[in-house]
FIKOLVO-938648 format. One record per residue (C-alpha): x, y, z; residue in three letters; residue number from 1. Coordinates in nm, 4 decimals. Layout:
BEGIN
rec X X, Y Y, Z Z, res ALA, n NUM
...
//
This chain:
BEGIN
rec X 4.5226, Y -0.4927, Z -5.3833, res MET, n 1
rec X 4.2775, Y -0.4317, Z -5.1261, res LEU, n 2
rec X 4.3477, Y -0.5165, Z -4.7460, res GLU, n 3
rec X 4.1890, Y -0.8311, Z -4.5624, res ASP, n 4
rec X 3.9619, Y -0.6464, Z -4.2911, res ARG, n 5
rec X 3.7973, Y -0.8087, Z -4.0150, res PRO, n 6
rec X 3.3788, Y -0.8286, Z -4.0872, res ALA, n 7
rec X 3.2220, Y -0.5655, Z -3.8939, res ALA, n 8
rec X 3.0085, Y -0.6682, Z -3.5977, res ALA, n 9
rec X 2.6773, Y -0.6879, Z -3.6600, res PRO, n 10
rec X 2.4875, Y -0.3594, Z -3.5283, res TRP, n 11
rec X 2.2902, Y -0.4078, Z -3.2156, res ILE, n 12
rec X 2.0261, Y -0.1547, Z -3.1619, res PRO, n 13
rec X 2.0479, Y -0.0130, Z -2.8154, res PRO, n 14
rec X 1.8351, Y -0.1222, Z -2.5421, res GLN, n 15
rec X 1.6879, Y 0.1316, Z -2.2847, res SER, n 16
rec X 1.7304, Y 0.0422, Z -1.9090, res ALA, n 17
rec X 1.4214, Y -0.1351, Z -1.7637, res PRO, n 18
rec X 1.2292, Y 0.0501, Z -1.5568, res PRO, n 19
rec X 1.3356, Y 0.0451, Z -1.1903, res PRO, n 20
rec X 1.0668, Y -0.2302, Z -0.9735, res PRO, n 21
rec X 0.7947, Y -0.0564, Z -0.8673, res TRP, n 22
rec X 0.6506, Y -0.1201, Z -0.5009, res PRO, n 23
rec X 0.3873, Y -0.4143, Z -0.5197, res THR, n 24
rec X 0.2158, Y -0.2353, Z -0.2210, res ALA, n 25
rec X 0.1542, Y 0.0891, Z -0.3751, res TYR, n 26
rec X -0.2230, Y 0.1348, Z -0.4957, res PRO, n 27
rec X -0.3013, Y 0.0222, Z -0.8540, res ASP, n 28
rec X -0.4733, Y 0.4160, Z -0.9016, res GLY, n 29
rec X -0.5400, Y 0.7667, Z -0.8238, res TYR, n 30
rec X -0.8173, Y 1.0049, Z -0.8169, res ALA, n 31
rec X -0.6427, Y 1.3615, Z -0.8152, res VAL, n 32
rec X -0.9382, Y 1.5750, Z -0.6447, res VAL, n 33
rec X -0.9785, Y 1.9435, Z -0.5821, res ASP, n 34
rec X -1.2896, Y 2.0799, Z -0.4546, res VAL, n 35
rec X -1.3939, Y 2.4852, Z -0.4320, res GLU, n 36
rec X -1.6320, Y 2.5471, Z -0.1034, res THR, n 37
rec X -1.8331, Y 2.8402, Z 0.0022, res THR, n 38
rec X -1.6566, Y 2.8389, Z 0.3200, res GLY, n 39
rec X -1.4312, Y 2.5984, Z 0.5502, res LEU, n 40
rec X -1.7027, Y 2.5101, Z 0.8225, res ALA, n 41
rec X -1.8834, Y 2.1906, Z 0.8586, res ARG, n 42
rec X -2.2128, Y 2.3503, Z 0.6782, res ASP, n 43
rec X -2.0438, Y 2.4988, Z 0.4000, res ASP, n 44
rec X -2.0965, Y 2.3804, Z 0.0460, res ARG, n 45
rec X -1.9054, Y 2.2568, Z -0.2300, res ILE, n 46
rec X -1.9536, Y 2.4936, Z -0.5684, res VAL, n 47
rec X -1.7186, Y 2.3021, Z -0.7874, res SER, n 48
rec X -1.5015, Y 1.9837, Z -0.8224, res ALA, n 49
rec X -1.2459, Y 1.8241, Z -1.0629, res ALA, n 50
rec X -1.1223, Y 1.5025, Z -1.0417, res VAL, n 51
rec X -0.8250, Y 1.3945, Z -1.2587, res TYR, n 52
rec X -0.8094, Y 0.9876, Z -1.2735, res GLN, n 53
rec X -0.4107, Y 0.8746, Z -1.2951, res LEU, n 54
rec X -0.2648, Y 0.5084, Z -1.3014, res ASP, n 55
rec X -0.0730, Y 0.3586, Z -1.1136, res ALA, n 56
rec X 0.2691, Y 0.5277, Z -1.1793, res ARG, n 57
rec X 0.0881, Y 0.8787, Z -1.1887, res GLY, n 58
rec X 0.0077, Y 0.9026, Z -1.5838, res GLU, n 59
rec X -0.3264, Y 1.0538, Z -1.6381, res VAL, n 60
rec X -0.5905, Y 0.9014, Z -1.7890, res GLN, n 61
rec X -0.9136, Y 1.1053, Z -1.7800, res ASP, n 62
rec X -1.0438, Y 1.4584, Z -1.6103, res HIS, n 63
rec X -1.3538, Y 1.5889, Z -1.5078, res TRP, n 64
rec X -1.5287, Y 1.9145, Z -1.3959, res TYR, n 65
rec X -1.8538, Y 2.0183, Z -1.2717, res THR, n 66
rec X -2.0100, Y 2.3452, Z -1.1172, res LEU, n 67
rec X -2.2158, Y 2.2772, Z -0.8465, res VAL, n 68
rec X -2.4759, Y 2.4896, Z -0.7365, res ASN, n 69
rec X -2.4718, Y 2.4978, Z -0.3232, res PRO, n 70
rec X -2.8062, Y 2.6402, Z -0.2681, res GLN, n 71
rec X -2.6948, Y 2.8998, Z -0.0933, res ARG, n 72
rec X -2.4558, Y 3.1894, Z -0.0789, res ASP, n 73
rec X -2.1308, Y 3.1070, Z -0.2818, res PRO, n 74
rec X -1.8656, Y 3.2666, Z -0.0091, res GLY, n 75
rec X -1.5709, Y 3.4002, Z -0.1409, res PRO, n 76
rec X -1.6448, Y 3.4850, Z -0.4402, res VAL, n 77
rec X -1.3081, Y 3.6604, Z -0.4655, res TRP, n 78
rec X -1.1574, Y 3.3389, Z -0.4306, res ILE, n 79
rec X -1.3231, Y 3.0556, Z -0.6255, res HIS, n 80
rec X -1.5098, Y 3.3861, Z -0.8911, res GLY, n 81
rec X -1.8063, Y 3.1660, Z -0.9228, res LEU, n 82
rec X -2.0968, Y 3.4220, Z -0.8685, res THR, n 83
rec X -2.4785, Y 3.3362, Z -0.7355, res SER, n 84
rec X -2.5482, Y 3.3772, Z -1.1052, res ALA, n 85
rec X -2.3596, Y 3.1171, Z -1.2412, res GLU, n 86
rec X -2.3993, Y 2.8668, Z -0.9851, res LEU, n 87
rec X -2.7747, Y 2.8833, Z -1.0042, res ALA, n 88
rec X -2.7601, Y 2.7429, Z -1.3687, res ARG, n 89
rec X -2.5388, Y 2.4543, Z -1.2237, res ALA, n 90
rec X -2.6406, Y 2.0997, Z -1.1062, res PRO, n 91
rec X -2.7348, Y 2.0205, Z -0.7466, res LEU, n 92
rec X -2.5042, Y 1.7714, Z -0.5715, res PHE, n 93
rec X -2.7288, Y 1.4615, Z -0.5661, res PRO, n 94
rec X -2.6990, Y 1.5334, Z -0.9732, res GLU, n 95
rec X -2.3800, Y 1.4865, Z -1.0049, res ILE, n 96
rec X -2.3309, Y 1.2287, Z -0.7252, res ALA, n 97
rec X -2.2933, Y 0.9379, Z -0.9219, res ASP, n 98
rec X -2.0534, Y 1.0568, Z -1.2080, res GLU, n 99
rec X -1.8106, Y 1.1916, Z -0.8906, res PHE, n 100
rec X -1.8283, Y 0.8342, Z -0.7659, res ALA, n 101
rec X -1.7478, Y 0.6719, Z -1.0828, res ARG, n 102
rec X -1.4505, Y 0.9144, Z -1.1035, res ARG, n 103
rec X -1.3651, Y 0.8199, Z -0.7502, res LEU, n 104
rec X -1.4197, Y 0.4207, Z -0.7704, res ASP, n 105
rec X -1.1773, Y 0.1985, Z -0.6766, res GLY, n 106
rec X -0.8889, Y 0.5003, Z -0.6332, res ARG, n 107
rec X -0.7049, Y 0.6440, Z -0.3816, res VAL, n 108
rec X -0.8253, Y 1.0018, Z -0.3032, res LEU, n 109
rec X -0.5123, Y 1.2247, Z -0.3483, res VAL, n 110
rec X -0.5934, Y 1.5876, Z -0.2540, res ALA, n 111
rec X -0.3888, Y 1.9119, Z -0.0836, res HIS, n 112
rec X -0.5009, Y 1.9679, Z 0.2647, res ASN, n 113
rec X -0.6616, Y 1.6083, Z 0.2071, res ALA, n 114
rec X -0.8781, Y 1.5913, Z 0.5064, res VAL, n 115
rec X -1.0473, Y 1.9025, Z 0.4082, res PHE, n 116
rec X -1.1366, Y 1.7961, Z 0.0753, res ASP, n 117
rec X -1.2274, Y 1.4333, Z 0.1999, res TRP, n 118
rec X -1.4422, Y 1.6030, Z 0.4673, res SER, n 119
rec X -1.6428, Y 1.8148, Z 0.2389, res MET, n 120
rec X -1.6941, Y 1.5310, Z 0.0092, res ILE, n 121
rec X -1.8149, Y 1.2749, Z 0.2525, res ALA, n 122
rec X -2.0179, Y 1.5539, Z 0.3645, res ARG, n 123
rec X -2.1872, Y 1.6475, Z 0.0229, res GLU, n 124
rec X -2.2974, Y 1.2259, Z 0.0086, res TYR, n 125
rec X -2.4317, Y 1.2369, Z 0.3605, res ALA, n 126
rec X -2.6328, Y 1.4896, Z 0.2812, res ARG, n 127
rec X -2.7365, Y 1.3232, Z -0.0516, res ALA, n 128
rec X -2.8209, Y 1.0045, Z 0.1375, res ARG, n 129
rec X -2.5105, Y 0.8302, Z -0.0091, res GLY, n 130
rec X -2.1482, Y 0.7255, Z -0.0100, res ALA, n 131
rec X -1.8083, Y 0.8248, Z -0.1631, res ALA, n 132
rec X -1.6820, Y 0.5080, Z -0.2818, res PRO, n 133
rec X -1.3449, Y 0.5983, Z -0.1111, res VAL, n 134
rec X -1.1500, Y 0.3800, Z 0.1117, res ARG, n 135
rec X -0.8081, Y 0.5483, Z 0.1229, res GLN, n 136
rec X -0.6687, Y 0.9082, Z 0.0823, res ARG, n 137
rec X -0.3400, Y 1.0524, Z 0.0309, res LEU, n 138
rec X -0.2288, Y 1.4064, Z 0.1550, res CYS, n 139
rec X 0.0302, Y 1.5824, Z -0.1007, res THR, n 140
rec X 0.1842, Y 1.8131, Z 0.1814, res ILE, n 141
rec X 0.2287, Y 1.5249, Z 0.3504, res ALA, n 142
rec X 0.3894, Y 1.3113, Z 0.1251, res LEU, n 143
rec X 0.5938, Y 1.6325, Z 0.0204, res SER, n 144
rec X 0.7352, Y 1.5923, Z 0.4207, res LYS, n 145
rec X 0.8037, Y 1.2169, Z 0.3751, res GLU, n 146
rec X 1.0431, Y 1.2952, Z 0.0702, res LEU, n 147
rec X 1.2025, Y 1.6045, Z 0.2681, res GLY, n 148
rec X 1.1304, Y 1.8456, Z -0.0351, res LEU, n 149
rec X 1.2841, Y 2.1279, Z -0.0023, res PRO, n 150
rec X 1.0000, Y 2.4187, Z 0.0243, res LEU, n 151
rec X 0.9487, Y 2.7139, Z 0.1845, res ALA, n 152
rec X 0.6151, Y 2.6332, Z 0.2410, res ASN, n 153
rec X 0.3471, Y 2.3373, Z 0.2055, res HIS, n 154
rec X 0.0849, Y 2.5942, Z -0.0445, res LYS, n 155
rec X 0.0313, Y 2.4069, Z -0.3705, res LEU, n 156
rec X 0.1861, Y 2.7048, Z -0.5391, res GLU, n 157
rec X 0.5314, Y 2.6638, Z -0.3790, res SER, n 158
rec X 0.4947, Y 2.2342, Z -0.4697, res LEU, n 159
rec X 0.3992, Y 2.3598, Z -0.8201, res ALA, n 160
rec X 0.7059, Y 2.6002, Z -0.8099, res ALA, n 161
rec X 0.9281, Y 2.3203, Z -0.6938, res HIS, n 162
rec X 0.8542, Y 2.1050, Z -1.0121, res TYR, n 163
rec X 0.8240, Y 2.3680, Z -1.2613, res GLY, n 164
rec X 0.4684, Y 2.3480, Z -1.3004, res VAL, n 165
rec X 0.2741, Y 2.6146, Z -1.4114, res VAL, n 166
rec X -0.0568, Y 2.7348, Z -1.2367, res GLN, n 167
rec X -0.2703, Y 2.9037, Z -1.4807, res GLU, n 168
rec X -0.5790, Y 2.9710, Z -1.2810, res ARG, n 169
rec X -0.5287, Y 2.9423, Z -0.8883, res ALA, n 170
rec X -0.8613, Y 2.8515, Z -0.6781, res HIS, n 171
rec X -1.0144, Y 2.7085, Z -0.9955, res HIS, n 172
rec X -1.0870, Y 2.3561, Z -0.9510, res ALA, n 173
rec X -0.9830, Y 2.2265, Z -1.2766, res LEU, n 174
rec X -0.6485, Y 2.4193, Z -1.2874, res ASP, n 175
rec X -0.5902, Y 2.3081, Z -0.9015, res ASP, n 176
rec X -0.6437, Y 1.9200, Z -0.9580, res ALA, n 177
rec X -0.4017, Y 1.9833, Z -1.3089, res ARG, n 178
rec X -0.1204, Y 2.1448, Z -1.1396, res VAL, n 179
rec X -0.1500, Y 1.8618, Z -0.8303, res LEU, n 180
rec X -0.2034, Y 1.5793, Z -1.0782, res ALA, n 181
rec X 0.1776, Y 1.6920, Z -1.2413, res GLU, n 182
rec X 0.3377, Y 1.7511, Z -0.9162, res THR, n 183
rec X 0.2156, Y 1.4183, Z -0.7502, res PHE, n 184
rec X 0.3413, Y 1.1988, Z -1.0487, res ARG, n 185
rec X 0.7285, Y 1.3362, Z -0.9789, res PRO, n 186
rec X 0.6704, Y 1.2937, Z -0.6125, res SER, n 187
rec X 0.5471, Y 0.9645, Z -0.6575, res LEU, n 188
rec X 0.8060, Y 0.8722, Z -0.8600, res HIS, n 189
rec X 1.0724, Y 0.9716, Z -0.5910, res LEU, n 190
rec X 0.8720, Y 0.8011, Z -0.3311, res ALA, n 191
rec X 0.8791, Y 0.4697, Z -0.5558, res ALA, n 192
rec X 1.2470, Y 0.4907, Z -0.6116, res ALA, n 193
rec X 1.3701, Y 0.5229, Z -0.2197, res ALA, n 194
rec X 1.0724, Y 0.2845, Z -0.1255, res GLU, n 195
rec X 0.9025, Y 0.4942, Z 0.1117, res ILE, n 196
rec X 0.5578, Y 0.3875, Z 0.2189, res ARG, n 197
rec X 0.3069, Y 0.6387, Z 0.0739, res LEU, n 198
rec X 0.1144, Y 0.8087, Z 0.3779, res PRO, n 199
rec X -0.1878, Y 0.6417, Z 0.2842, res LEU, n 200
rec X -0.4919, Y 0.7062, Z 0.5684, res LEU, n 201
rec X -0.8408, Y 0.5460, Z 0.5819, res ALA, n 202
rec X -1.1526, Y 0.7209, Z 0.4329, res CYS, n 203
rec X -1.4644, Y 0.7170, Z 0.7376, res GLN, n 204
rec X -1.7924, Y 0.7343, Z 0.5170, res PRO, n 205
rec X -2.0259, Y 0.9521, Z 0.7236, res LEU, n 206
rec X -2.3449, Y 0.7642, Z 0.8275, res THR, n 207
rec X -2.4866, Y 1.0105, Z 1.0461, res GLU, n 208
rec X -2.5371, Y 1.3868, Z 0.9737, res TRP, n 209
rec X -2.6336, Y 1.6834, Z 1.1142, res SER, n 210
rec X -2.6609, Y 2.0168, Z 0.9272, res ASP, n 211
rec X -2.7121, Y 2.2325, Z 1.1869, res ALA, n 212
rec X -2.5283, Y 2.5454, Z 1.0913, res PRO, n 213
rec X -2.1983, Y 2.6428, Z 1.2176, res THR, n 214
rec X -2.1984, Y 2.9252, Z 1.4949, res ALA, n 215
rec X -2.0208, Y 3.2460, Z 1.3743, res ARG, n 216
rec X -1.9413, Y 3.5591, Z 1.5211, res PRO, n 217
rec X -2.1345, Y 3.8386, Z 1.4169, res PRO, n 218
rec X -2.0294, Y 3.9696, Z 1.0416, res GLY, n 219
rec X -1.8150, Y 3.6901, Z 0.9868, res GLN, n 220
rec X -1.9966, Y 3.5045, Z 0.6492, res ARG, n 221
rec X -1.7441, Y 3.2109, Z 0.5937, res SER, n 222
rec X -1.4468, Y 3.0014, Z 0.7254, res GLY, n 223
rec X -1.1745, Y 3.1736, Z 0.5190, res PHE, n 224
rec X -0.9256, Y 3.2980, Z 0.7174, res GLY, n 225
rec X -0.9172, Y 3.1005, Z 0.9816, res GLN, n 226
rec X -0.6208, Y 2.8902, Z 1.0564, res THR, n 227
rec X -0.8255, Y 2.5525, Z 0.9935, res SER, n 228
rec X -1.0940, Y 2.4629, Z 0.8165, res TRP, n 229
rec X -1.2857, Y 2.3368, Z 1.1098, res ARG, n 230
rec X -1.3977, Y 2.6118, Z 1.3419, res PRO, n 231
rec X -1.4052, Y 2.5426, Z 1.7083, res SER, n 232
rec X -1.6910, Y 2.5222, Z 1.9251, res ARG, n 233
rec X -1.7602, Y 2.6794, Z 2.2865, res LYS, n 234
rec X -1.8505, Y 2.4346, Z 2.5073, res ARG, n 235
rec X -1.9629, Y 2.4749, Z 2.8484, res PRO, n 236
rec X -1.6716, Y 2.3550, Z 3.1053, res ALA, n 237
rec X -1.7205, Y 1.9516, Z 3.2225, res CYS, n 238
rec X -1.8633, Y 2.0042, Z 3.5773, res PRO, n 239
rec X -1.6983, Y 1.6649, Z 3.6989, res TYR, n 240
rec X -1.3200, Y 1.6196, Z 3.7888, res PRO, n 241
rec X -1.0821, Y 1.4258, Z 3.5490, res ASN, n 242
rec X -1.0927, Y 1.0578, Z 3.7115, res PRO, n 243
rec X -0.7800, Y 0.9731, Z 3.4839, res GLY, n 244
rec X -0.7317, Y 0.7343, Z 3.2169, res ARG, n 245
rec X -0.9601, Y 0.4879, Z 3.0942, res TYR, n 246
rec X -0.8588, Y 0.1296, Z 3.1704, res GLU, n 247
rec X -0.8905, Y -0.1082, Z 2.8962, res PRO, n 248
rec X -1.1843, Y -0.3433, Z 2.9510, res GLY, n 249
rec X -1.3122, Y -0.0825, Z 3.1912, res GLY, n 250
rec X -1.6088, Y 0.1312, Z 3.1981, res ARG, n 251
rec X -1.5991, Y 0.5369, Z 3.0968, res LEU, n 252
rec X -1.6237, Y 0.7701, Z 3.3951, res ALA, n 253
rec X -1.7972, Y 1.1197, Z 3.3704, res GLN, n 254
rec X -1.5413, Y 1.3778, Z 3.3923, res GLY, n 255
rec X -1.2667, Y 1.1842, Z 3.1660, res MET, n 256
rec X -1.0972, Y 1.3968, Z 2.8898, res ARG, n 257
rec X -1.1306, Y 1.2130, Z 2.5563, res VAL, n 258
rec X -0.9912, Y 1.3518, Z 2.2308, res ALA, n 259
rec X -1.0371, Y 1.2705, Z 1.8416, res PHE, n 260
rec X -0.8463, Y 1.2072, Z 1.5919, res SER, n 261
rec X -0.9238, Y 1.1261, Z 1.2013, res GLY, n 262
rec X -1.2445, Y 1.0168, Z 1.0059, res ASP, n 263
rec X -1.5582, Y 0.8925, Z 1.1997, res THR, n 264
rec X -1.8719, Y 0.7471, Z 1.0470, res SER, n 265
rec X -2.0506, Y 0.9465, Z 1.2613, res VAL, n 266
rec X -1.9972, Y 1.3310, Z 1.2068, res ASP, n 267
rec X -1.7737, Y 1.4190, Z 1.4461, res ARG, n 268
rec X -1.9796, Y 1.7355, Z 1.6177, res GLU, n 269
rec X -2.2019, Y 1.4535, Z 1.6784, res LEU, n 270
rec X -2.0178, Y 1.2162, Z 1.8382, res LEU, n 271
rec X -1.8827, Y 1.4697, Z 2.0757, res GLU, n 272
rec X -2.2178, Y 1.6014, Z 2.1619, res ASP, n 273
rec X -2.2929, Y 1.2329, Z 2.2666, res ARG, n 274
rec X -1.9340, Y 1.2639, Z 2.4525, res ALA, n 275
rec X -2.0469, Y 1.5812, Z 2.6699, res VAL, n 276
rec X -2.3793, Y 1.4414, Z 2.7106, res GLU, n 277
rec X -2.2495, Y 1.1919, Z 2.8574, res ALA, n 278
rec X -2.0573, Y 1.3761, Z 3.1104, res GLY, n 279
rec X -1.6926, Y 1.3911, Z 2.9508, res MET, n 280
rec X -1.4961, Y 1.6949, Z 2.8774, res HIS, n 281
rec X -1.3965, Y 1.6947, Z 2.5048, res VAL, n 282
rec X -1.0362, Y 1.7751, Z 2.4451, res ALA, n 283
rec X -0.9005, Y 1.9090, Z 2.1456, res THR, n 284
rec X -0.5734, Y 1.8234, Z 2.1803, res SER, n 285
rec X -0.3825, Y 1.5389, Z 2.3636, res VAL, n 286
rec X -0.1656, Y 1.5933, Z 2.6845, res SER, n 287
rec X -0.0565, Y 1.3739, Z 2.9802, res ARG, n 288
rec X -0.4231, Y 1.4206, Z 3.1245, res LEU, n 289
rec X -0.6032, Y 1.2822, Z 2.8303, res THR, n 290
rec X -0.7960, Y 0.9670, Z 2.9324, res SER, n 291
rec X -0.8758, Y 0.8228, Z 2.5949, res LEU, n 292
rec X -0.8093, Y 0.8579, Z 2.2169, res LEU, n 293
rec X -1.0321, Y 0.8076, Z 1.9832, res VAL, n 294
rec X -0.9369, Y 0.7184, Z 1.6107, res THR, n 295
rec X -1.0126, Y 0.5102, Z 1.3284, res ASN, n 296
rec X -0.6671, Y 0.5218, Z 1.2060, res ASP, n 297
rec X -0.4546, Y 0.4044, Z 1.5071, res PRO, n 298
rec X -0.1397, Y 0.3278, Z 1.2619, res ASP, n 299
rec X -0.1411, Y 0.6714, Z 1.0927, res SER, n 300
rec X 0.1343, Y 0.9144, Z 1.2145, res PRO, n 301
rec X -0.0932, Y 1.2155, Z 1.3310, res THR, n 302
rec X 0.0285, Y 1.4436, Z 1.6119, res SER, n 303
rec X -0.2368, Y 1.3041, Z 1.7997, res LYS, n 304
rec X -0.1831, Y 0.9501, Z 1.8108, res VAL, n 305
rec X 0.2125, Y 1.0040, Z 1.8284, res VAL, n 306
rec X 0.1443, Y 1.1755, Z 2.1587, res LYS, n 307
rec X -0.1156, Y 0.9620, Z 2.2851, res ALA, n 308
rec X 0.1568, Y 0.6690, Z 2.2010, res ARG, n 309
rec X 0.4361, Y 0.8724, Z 2.4052, res SER, n 310
rec X 0.2002, Y 0.9112, Z 2.6775, res PHE, n 311
rec X 0.0744, Y 0.5644, Z 2.7119, res GLY, n 312
rec X -0.3011, Y 0.7260, Z 2.6988, res THR, n 313
rec X -0.5280, Y 0.4061, Z 2.5742, res PRO, n 314
rec X -0.6249, Y 0.4325, Z 2.2068, res VAL, n 315
rec X -0.9604, Y 0.2716, Z 2.0850, res ILE, n 316
rec X -1.1936, Y 0.3084, Z 1.7755, res ASP, n 317
rec X -1.4894, Y 0.4596, Z 1.7232, res GLU, n 318
rec X -1.7119, Y 0.1531, Z 1.7424, res ALA, n 319
rec X -1.5895, Y 0.0687, Z 2.0639, res ALA, n 320
rec X -1.6650, Y 0.3924, Z 2.2073, res PHE, n 321
rec X -2.0072, Y 0.4223, Z 2.0755, res MET, n 322
rec X -2.0325, Y 0.1345, Z 2.2591, res GLN, n 323
rec X -1.8865, Y 0.2430, Z 2.6078, res LEU, n 324
rec X -2.0807, Y 0.5595, Z 2.5678, res LEU, n 325
rec X -2.4135, Y 0.3140, Z 2.6659, res GLN, n 326
rec X -2.2644, Y 0.2953, Z 3.0124, res ASP, n 327
rec X -2.0868, Y 0.5725, Z 3.1664, res VAL, n 328
rec X -1.9893, Y 0.5618, Z 3.5233, res ALA, n 329
rec X -2.0910, Y 0.8263, Z 3.6996, res PRO, n 330
rec X -1.9022, Y 1.0651, Z 3.8615, res ALA, n 331
rec X -1.8667, Y 1.0716, Z 4.2764, res PRO, n 332
rec X -2.1830, Y 1.1615, Z 4.4562, res THR, n 333
rec X -2.0994, Y 1.5590, Z 4.5733, res GLY, n 334
rec X -1.8571, Y 1.6380, Z 4.2816, res CYS, n 335
rec X -1.9104, Y 1.9638, Z 4.1034, res GLY, n 336
//
């Protein structure tokens, strides 16, 4: 006789856990960018560019790559591997500008040391009498610092090794962009899970541009090997004594020490030239002696902004500074 057994409970397929909530303030899409250049100075040119388009959660949607004819010496061939002969057959930047813009449009630009990539891109568009449709950028170095990743240094190869991403062709724009896209995705998810505010900075398109070459020491062909992408400029000493800090609502005065931080719509060196012509001292850093900090990103956590806040140094934007430059108070008679 068969024993009566309780009817088996109906089988219910296991349900996957719902995805964690995504921060509503995060961007809707990203353009991971890498550009290779003829050098690191303001008059250097892009020789190749790559863009990986990512959705809001960092998934790859598309990718694109192009060579660019810089119309000059290609610079460090031993780094990017692109020869004059190869680049001579490549399109000029104005010929790829529309397609490049389409890849960037409506997205946050993501790059490793993003200020460099953005500056090179903004200058190429300024030469082409246009502007890149980018309003915000995110630096993966800054994001790694926000996340506290245990990296020996902030090179792309170290970030790739941390996430187990294999680099195939270092300093090739397409492969560097791929590596960066694959390392950005897990960083983005870590930030979302911890509800970390992304280190987004505004991108200011250039409205004025000077293509005057940057002075370089004899024998130096490019800016590679320097500690900064932007070489310092030797300026004559300001002939006027520092009258102290700028008083908000008042006039600028000759001798004031002014520092700049972040992107400007007028090419930075043109802006600095105008300050010098007005009798001001352009400072490369912020100290207790700094009279004024000019920045279009007053909420960005750059070292200059942080120091200015700690010292009580006034902070104004570029438009206000340009207006103030029209009426600078002269230094007292006899100062020299």
